[in-house]
C-alpha positions in Angstrom: -27.2 -32.6 59.2 -28.2 -34.2 62.5 -29.0 -31.8 65.3 -29.4 -33.4 68.8 -30.2 -31.9 72.2 -30.2 -33.9 75.4 -31.5 -33.7 78.9 -30.8 -36.2 81.8 -33.7 -38.0 83.5 -33.3 -39.9 86.8 -36.0 -42.4 87.6 -36.4 -43.8 91.1 -36.9 -47.6 91.5 -40.2 -48.2 93.4 -42.2 -50.9 91.6 -40.9 -52.4 88.4 -43.7 -52.8 85.9 -43.6 -54.4 82.5 -45.5 -52.3 80.1 -45.7 -52.5 76.3 -46.8 -49.3 74.6 -47.6 -49.1 70.9 -46.7 -45.6 69.7 -47.9 -44.0 66.4 -45.3 -43.7 63.6 -42.7 -45.3 65.9 -40.1 -46.5 63.6 -36.5 -45.7 63.0 -37.0 -44.7 59.4 -39.5 -42.0 60.0 -42.3 -41.3 57.5 -40.1 -42.0 54.4 -39.0 -45.0 52.4 -35.9 -45.0 50.3 -37.1 -45.8 46.8 -34.0 -46.9 44.9 -32.9 -45.5 41.5 -30.8 -48.5 40.5 -30.1 -47.9 36.8 -30.4 -45.4 34.0 -33.8 -43.8 34.1 -34.6 -45.6 37.4 -36.0 -49.0 36.6 -36.3 -51.8 34.0 -39.2 -49.9 32.4 -37.0 -46.8 32.1 -39.9 -44.8 33.5 -37.8 -41.9 34.8 -40.6 -41.5 37.4 -40.1 -41.6 41.1 -42.7 -41.5 44.0 -40.1 -39.9 46.2 -40.3 -36.3 47.4 -37.9 -34.1 45.5 -36.1 -30.7 46.0 -38.0 -27.5 45.3 -35.0 -25.3 45.7 -31.5 -25.3 44.0 -29.8 -25.7 47.3 -26.6 -27.8 46.9 -26.0 -30.1 49.8 -22.7 -31.3 48.5 -20.7 -31.7 45.3 -17.9 -34.1 44.5 -15.2 -33.4 41.8 -14.0 -36.3 39.6 -10.8 -36.1 37.6 -12.6 -35.3 34.3 -15.9 -34.4 32.8 -19.1 -36.5 33.3 -20.8 -37.1 30.0 -23.9 -39.3 29.6 -23.3 -41.3 32.8 -26.1 -40.8 35.2 -26.2 -41.7 38.9 -27.6 -44.9 40.3 -28.5 -44.7 44.0 -29.1 -47.7 46.2 -28.9 -48.0 50.0 -27.5 -44.5 50.4 -24.7 -45.0 47.9 -24.3 -43.1 44.6 -22.6 -44.8 41.7 -21.5 -42.9 38.5 -18.9 -43.0 35.8 -16.6 -40.3 34.5 -14.5 -39.4 31.5 -11.5 -40.0 33.7 -12.2 -43.8 33.0 -13.3 -44.3 36.6 -16.4 -45.6 38.3 -17.2 -43.8 41.6 -19.1 -44.8 44.7 -20.1 -41.9 46.9 -22.0 -41.6 50.2 -25.4 -40.2 49.3 -25.7 -38.2 52.5 -22.2 -36.7 52.7 -20.7 -37.0 49.2 -17.6 -38.6 50.6 -15.9 -41.1 48.2 -16.3 -44.7 49.3 -14.3 -46.2 46.5 -13.3 -45.8 42.9 -12.5 -48.3 40.1 -10.5 -47.5 37.0 -11.2 -49.0 33.6 -9.1 -48.6 30.4 -11.6 -46.3 28.6 -13.9 -43.2 29.0 -17.2 -44.0 30.7 -20.4 -42.8 29.1 -22.4 -45.7 30.4 -24.6 -45.4 33.5 -24.3 -48.1 36.2 -26.9 -50.6 37.1 -26.9 -51.9 40.7 -28.4 -55.3 41.6 -27.8 -57.8 44.4 -24.7 -55.9 45.7 -23.1 -55.8 42.3 -22.5 -52.8 40.0 -22.6 -53.3 36.2 -21.3 -50.7 33.8 -19.8 -50.4 30.3 -16.7 -48.6 29.2 -15.1 -47.2 26.0 -12.5 -49.9 26.4 -15.2 -52.2 24.9 -15.7 -54.0 28.2 -18.7 -54.6 30.5 -17.6 -54.7 34.2 -19.1 -56.3 37.2 -17.9 -54.8 40.5 -18.6 -55.5 44.1 -20.9 -52.7 45.2 -19.4 -52.5 48.7 -15.7 -52.6 47.9 -15.4 -51.8 44.2 -13.4 -54.9 43.6 -13.8 -56.3 40.1 -15.8 -59.5 39.9 -15.6 -60.1 36.2 -15.3 -58.3 32.8 -16.7 -59.1 29.4 -15.3 -57.7 26.2 -17.6 -56.7 23.3 -16.5 -55.7 19.8 -16.9 -51.9 20.2 -16.9 -49.0 22.6 -19.9 -48.8 24.9 -22.2 -45.9 25.6 -25.2 -48.0 26.3 -26.2 -48.5 30.0 -26.9 -52.1 31.3 -30.2 -53.5 32.5 -30.2 -56.6 34.9 -33.0 -59.0 34.5 -33.5 -62.6 35.5 -29.8 -62.9 36.5 -28.6 -61.6 33.2 -27.1 -58.4 32.0 -28.3 -56.7 28.8 -26.3 -53.9 27.1 -25.7 -52.4 23.7 -22.3 -51.9 22.1 -21.0 -49.7 19.3 -20.1 -52.9 17.4 -23.9 -52.8 16.5 -24.8 -55.7 18.9 -27.0 -56.2 21.9 -25.4 -58.6 24.4 -27.0 -60.9 27.0 -24.4 -61.8 29.6 -24.8 -64.1 32.6 -24.6 -61.9 35.7 -23.1 -64.7 37.8 -19.9 -65.3 35.7 -19.8 -62.8 32.9 -20.2 -65.3 30.0 -22.3 -64.6 27.0 -25.7 -66.2 26.5 -26.5 -64.5 23.2 -25.9 -61.5 21.0 -28.0 -59.7 18.4 -26.7 -57.6 15.5 -28.9 -54.8 14.2 -29.6 -55.0 10.5 -27.2 -52.1 9.6 -24.5 -52.9 12.1 -24.6 -49.3 13.4 -23.7 -48.2 16.9 -26.1 -49.2 19.6 -25.9 -46.4 22.1 -29.5 -46.9 23.3 -30.0 -48.6 26.7 -32.2 -51.6 27.0 -35.6 -51.5 28.8 -37.0 -54.9 29.8 -40.6 -55.7 30.4 -42.5 -59.1 30.4 -39.6 -61.0 28.9 -38.9 -58.6 26.1 -35.9 -56.4 25.5 -36.6 -53.0 24.0 -33.5 -51.3 22.7 -33.2 -48.6 20.1 -36.0 -49.3 17.6 -35.9 -53.1 18.2 -37.9 -55.5 20.4 -36.1 -58.8 21.2 -36.9 -61.9 23.1 -35.0 -61.7 26.4 -34.3 -65.4 26.5 -33.1 -66.0 22.9 -32.3 -62.6 21.4 -34.7 -63.3 18.6 -36.0 -60.1 16.9 -39.7 -59.7 17.4 -40.2 -56.4 15.6 -38.4 -53.3 14.7 -39.4 -49.8 13.6 -38.8 -48.3 10.2 -39.8 -45.2 8.4 -39.8 -45.4 4.6 -38.3 -42.3 3.1 -35.4 -40.7 1.3 -33.3 -40.2 4.4 -34.7 -42.8 6.6 -34.3 -46.5 7.1 -34.2 -48.7 10.2 -33.5 -46.3 13.1 -30.8 -47.1 15.5 -31.3 -44.3 18.0 -29.3 -42.8 20.9 -32.6 -42.4 22.7 -33.6 -45.2 25.0 -37.2 -46.6 25.2 -39.6 -46.2 28.1 -42.1 -49.1 28.3 -45.2 -48.1 30.3 -48.7 -49.7 30.3 -48.0 -51.9 27.2 -46.7 -48.9 25.2 -43.2 -48.1 24.0 -42.1 -44.4 23.9 -38.9 -43.6 22.0 -37.2 -40.7 20.3 -36.1 -41.5 16.7 -34.0 -39.6 14.2 -33.1 -39.6 10.5 -30.5 -42.2 9.5 -28.3 -39.6 7.7 -28.9 -36.4 9.7 -31.2 -33.5 9.0 -34.7 -33.1 10.4 -37.4 -33.7 11.4 -37.1 -36.2 14.3 -39.9 -37.8 16.2 -41.1 -39.0 19.5 -43.0 -42.2 18.8 -45.4 -44.4 20.7 -45.8 -48.1 19.8 -47.8 -51.0 21.0 -45.4 -53.1 23.1 -47.1 -56.3 22.2 -48.3 -56.1 18.5 -50.3 -59.0 17.0 -50.8 -60.4 13.5 -54.1 -58.5 13.1 -52.7 -55.1 14.1 -54.3 -52.4 12.0 -52.0 -49.3 11.7 -49.4 -47.7 9.5 -46.7 -50.0 10.8 -44.2 -51.6 8.5 -44.8 -55.3 7.9 -41.5 -56.6 9.3 -41.3 -60.2 10.5 -43.7 -63.0 9.6 -46.5 -60.6 9.0 -46.3 -59.0 12.5 -46.6 -55.2 12.6 -45.0 -53.1 15.2 -48.2 -51.1 15.6 -47.3 -47.4 15.6 -49.9 -45.6 17.8 -48.8 -42.0 17.3 -45.8 -39.8 16.3 -44.9 -36.3 17.3 -42.6 -34.3 15.1 -39.8 -32.1 16.4 -37.3 -29.9 14.5 -34.3 -31.6 16.0 -31.7 -33.2 13.8 -31.4 -36.0 16.4 -33.0 -37.2 19.6 -30.8 -38.6 22.3 -33.0 -37.6 25.3 -35.0 -40.6 26.5 -38.6 -40.0 27.5 -39.9 -40.1 31.0 -43.6 -41.2 31.5 -45.6 -40.1 34.5 -49.3 -39.5 35.2 -50.4 -39.9 31.6 -47.8 -37.5 30.3 -44.5 -38.0 28.3 -41.6 -35.7 29.0 -38.4 -35.4 26.8 -35.8 -33.0 25.6 -35.0 -32.3 22.0 -32.2 -31.0 19.8 -34.6 -28.3 18.7 -33.8 -26.6 22.0 -37.1 -27.5 23.7 -38.3 -29.6 26.6 -41.7 -31.2 25.7 -44.6 -32.5 27.6 -47.1 -34.6 25.5 -50.3 -36.5 26.2 -49.2 -40.1 26.5 -52.5 -41.5 25.2 -52.6 -39.8 21.8 -55.4 -39.1 19.4 -57.4 -41.3 17.0 -55.6 -39.9 14.0 -52.1 -41.1 15.0 -51.0 -37.8 16.5 -50.8 -36.6 20.1 -51.4 -33.4 21.9 -48.5 -31.1 23.0 -49.4 -30.0 26.5 -46.5 -27.6 26.9 -42.9 -26.9 26.0 -40.1 -25.0 27.6 -37.7 -23.3 25.2 -34.0 -22.9 25.7 -31.2 -21.7 23.4 -29.3 -25.0 23.3 -30.0 -28.6 22.4 -31.1 -31.0 25.1 -29.1 -34.3 25.4 -30.1 -35.0 29.0 -33.1 -37.2 29.8 -35.7 -35.9 32.2 -36.7 -37.3 35.6 -40.2 -36.7 37.1 -40.9 -36.7 40.9 -43.1 -34.9 43.3 -44.9 -32.9 40.6 -41.6 -31.6 39.2 -39.5 -32.3 36.0 -35.7 -32.2 36.3 -33.4 -32.1 33.2 -30.0 -30.7 32.2 -29.0 -28.4 29.3 -26.0 -28.2 27.0 -23.3 -25.7 26.7 -23.2 -22.7 26.9 -26.4 -22.8 29.0 -24.9 -25.4 31.3 -27.9 -25.6 33.7 -30.0 -28.0 35.6 -33.7 -27.1 35.4 -36.6 -27.9 37.6 -40.0 -27.3 36.0 -43.6 -27.7 37.1 -44.7 -31.1 35.7 -48.2 -29.8 35.1 -47.6 -26.6 33.1 -43.8 -26.3 32.5 -43.3 -23.2 34.6 -39.8 -22.7 35.9 -39.3 -23.5 39.6 -35.5 -23.2 39.7 -32.3 -23.6 37.7 -28.7 -24.0 38.7 -25.7 -23.0 36.7 -22.9 -25.6 36.6 -19.5 -25.2 35.0 -20.2 -27.4 32.0 -22.8 -29.0 29.7 -25.2 -31.3 31.6 -25.7 -34.4 29.4 -26.1 -36.6 32.5 -29.7 -37.4 33.5 -30.9 -36.4 37.0 -31.8 -39.1 39.5 -34.1 -38.7 42.5 -33.6 -40.6 45.8 -34.8 -40.0 49.3 -35.8 -36.4 48.7 -32.6 -35.5 47.0 -31.6 -34.9 43.3 -28.3 -36.2 42.0 -26.7 -35.4 38.6 -23.3 -35.1 36.9 -21.9 -32.3 34.7 -19.1 -31.9 32.2 -17.4 -29.6 34.8 -16.5 -32.9 36.4 -18.7 -32.6 39.4 -21.5 -34.8 40.8 -24.1 -32.6 42.4 -26.5 -33.3 45.2 -29.5 -31.0 45.6 -31.9 -31.0 48.6 -33.8 -28.7 50.8 -32.3 -27.0 53.9 -32.8 -28.9 57.1 -34.7 -27.5 60.1 -32.9 -25.6 62.8 -31.6 -27.4 65.9 -34.6 -28.3 68.1 -34.9 -26.6 71.5 -33.7 -28.5 74.5 -36.4 -31.0 75.6 -38.4 -29.5 78.5 -39.9 -31.7 81.2 -39.5 -33.4 84.5 -36.0 -34.5 85.5 -37.1 -37.1 88.2 -39.8 -39.6 88.0 -40.9 -43.1 89.0 -40.9 -46.3 87.0 -44.2 -46.5 85.2 -44.9 -42.8 85.2 -45.8 -41.2 81.9 -43.6 -38.1 81.5 -44.2 -35.4 79.0 -41.5 -33.4 77.1 -41.8 -30.4 74.8 -39.6 -29.0 72.0 -39.9 -26.9 68.9 -37.9 -25.7 65.9 -38.3 -23.8 62.7 -37.8 -24.9 59.1 -36.1 -22.2 56.9 -38.4 -23.0 54.0 -41.5 -23.3 56.1 -41.9 -27.0 55.6 -43.7 -29.2 58.1 -41.4 -30.9 60.6 -41.4 -34.3 62.3 -39.4 -35.0 65.5 -37.4 -38.1 66.3 -37.0 -39.1 70.0 -34.2 -41.2 71.4 -35.5 -42.2 74.9 -32.4 -44.1 76.1 -29.5 -42.1 74.8 -28.1 -44.7 72.4 -28.3 -42.3 69.4 -31.0 -44.4 67.7 -34.4 -42.9 67.1 -37.0 -44.8 69.0 -40.0 -42.8 68.0 -40.8 -40.5 65.1 -43.8 -38.2 65.4 -46.3 -37.1 62.8 -45.6 -33.9 60.8 -46.2 -30.6 62.6 -46.2 -27.0 61.3 -42.9 -25.1 61.6 -42.6 -23.3 64.9 -45.3 -25.2 66.7 -44.3 -26.5 70.2 -44.7 -30.3 70.3 -45.4 -32.3 73.4 -44.5 -36.0 73.4 -44.9 -38.5 76.3 -43.0 -41.6 77.2 -43.1 -44.3 80.0 -40.0 -46.1 81.3 -40.2 -49.6 82.6 -36.8 -49.8 84.3 -35.0 -47.6 86.7 -31.8 -45.8 85.7 -30.3 -42.6 84.3 -31.5 -41.7 80.8 -30.3 -39.2 78.2 -33.2 -37.9 76.2 -32.4 -36.7 72.7 -34.4 -35.2 69.9 -33.8 -34.4 66.3 -35.9 -32.9 63.5 -36.4 -33.4 59.8 -38.8 -31.7 57.4 -41.4 -33.0 55.0 -38.7 -33.0 52.3 -36.6 -35.4 54.3 -33.9 -32.8 55.1 -32.3 -33.3 58.5 
């Protein structure tokens, strides 16, 4: 919401002076940068961690209804556009500010995959076995690539190539420019690959495998030796942070327990650990394991500030110490218990953890990242398997009720009409005052438009709600000027 008040200023031409004034915080973007969330779990590392401010209330700014449920597909947000897939077989592009549909593209299959957006292209998989490349502005198809199975994995784009898993048991590397295959890798059991690739330092981490990004050669894979275990092909997707891989793993044939594991991302021949000797004497170097009571783990971990966050099929949201202990374990810092399994993957931003819950709970949760205390929850009309995304102070997530939700704080009230002189001389410094209140008590910054062209020329610093602000300006040309002011709060609501 943009609230503007204007007042006309008439300046008298006496002596024209050329004056250049440098004003503090004078930029059209204000105090905030738009940190993109361009793929599943934000980035190539799958950190799930944003430096953006994030909502501390469950205020819905807008919602958009697709033609069917939204399953695993999670929003990607770039340049104020939201991209997401639906079970109605469509890919949607929505305006991030208003929720208005920009375009839609229909595939021939359900969409579980989350889009990746890079260089004005949108990449996404479909249950019709195809990977699609779409123009991000128009939604027009650029190319398609057919795999041997339905796709739930979400793509990653790295070095002009697209990496994605398929339920034919393969990982594919596809040239982003033309949609042709560079290589494919088949996991040792040929099982479904629903896991989404993370890519760091020329290595592809997908499921329990680490591959060379250029050749597809297997570098290592994770295996637990046991009655019900073998090489794990997991629905959880790895997060690769600070040379460590964090991943949820599950029994091959059902049952429990399941684990959240931490590996060395770059094991060497002389690794000393409990790792399975897999390829040419190279161990995968298991650093620690944390046992849950879930029969499966599809939630992908988020890593932030030395902590690992994930949901489990044992109905809990966990926070663990990322470092671990010397004995191959780690410390549970807190958990938050629900009455339903957690498929959704958490996002972390602004000291808060956001995650969805399954039916019949059907909620989106916001928890304190430090201690797990509940900040807020919001009841949707269906299971929330989609993973929340944070962008520019707002939270975006899909639900099986078919809606895409956008959460954000309420904007400040309309500022008072600017008060100041109505007539002045060229070169005079003229002072104006205004004030407003924020409904949630957040600090406020004011954007001044000094020439009436509806473009903010100067953003102020942040001031307490209700404080009267005085701002001065000097004109260097005679004329009639409309002075306008708008306000936004410290959570970027305007």
